[in-house]
N, C-alpha and C positions, 0 to 999 in steps of 0.2 A: 859593375857588370853591365854589359850591353847585350843587345840581341845578336851581336856577332861574337860573343864570348864563348869559349869552350871551358867547361867545368870538368876537372879530372879528380876523381876520388881514388885514393890508394888505400885499399883495405881488404882484409880477408873476409869481411862480412859477418864475422862472429860477434855481432853486436849483442850485448846483454842488457841494453837499455830498453826504452820505450819504442817498440816497432811502429805503432801508429804515428808517433811524433817524428820519427825518422822519415816515414813516408810523406808526411805533411811538409817537412822541410825540403825534401828532395823534389816534391811537386812544385814548391815555390821556386827552387833553383831552375827546374826544367822549364818553367814558364818564362824565365828571364834569360836563359842561355840558348845559344844556337845548338849546342851539342853537350850532352853529359856522357862522359866516358868513365867507366869503373874498371880499375886495374886490380885484379884479384890474383894473388899468388897461386891459387889452386885451380884457376880457370882452365888450364891445359890438361889437367889430369883426366884420364879416360872415365874415371868414376865420379867426376865432379857433377854435382847437382846443386843449384842455388836454393837449398832448402833451409838454411839457417834463418832465424828471425830477421836479421839485418838484410840478407839477400832477398828474402821474400818481400820485404818492404821496399827495397830499392829497384828491383827488376822492372816494375811498370814505368819507372821514371828515367831509365837508363837507355841511351841510344846505342852504346857500344859496351860490351863486356869483353875485356882484354886480359891477357896474361902478360907478365913482364917479358916473357920470351918474344912476344909480338914486336918488341922494339929492338931486339938484338940484330936483326938483319938490316936495320936502317942506319945510314950514316948521319951524324948530326949535321944540321944545316947551319951555316954561319951567315948571319945577316949583316949587311954593310951599314 
């Protein structure tokens, strides 16, 4: 991982583990990555609130909170 890396987390945030440990590890990743994006399948719901232990631990270290639908309108890019 370099300072130009993008970290993508795919999770619903319903973490049942150690919230402070998750926050610590995400903080470590955030200091090393250019961008941290969290893709959460519930993020587009009108009633979505990042209130689970996992999401509460993650939010301070996340640059973008996205839903899977955010990618639907984009065409894949092909690199030569």
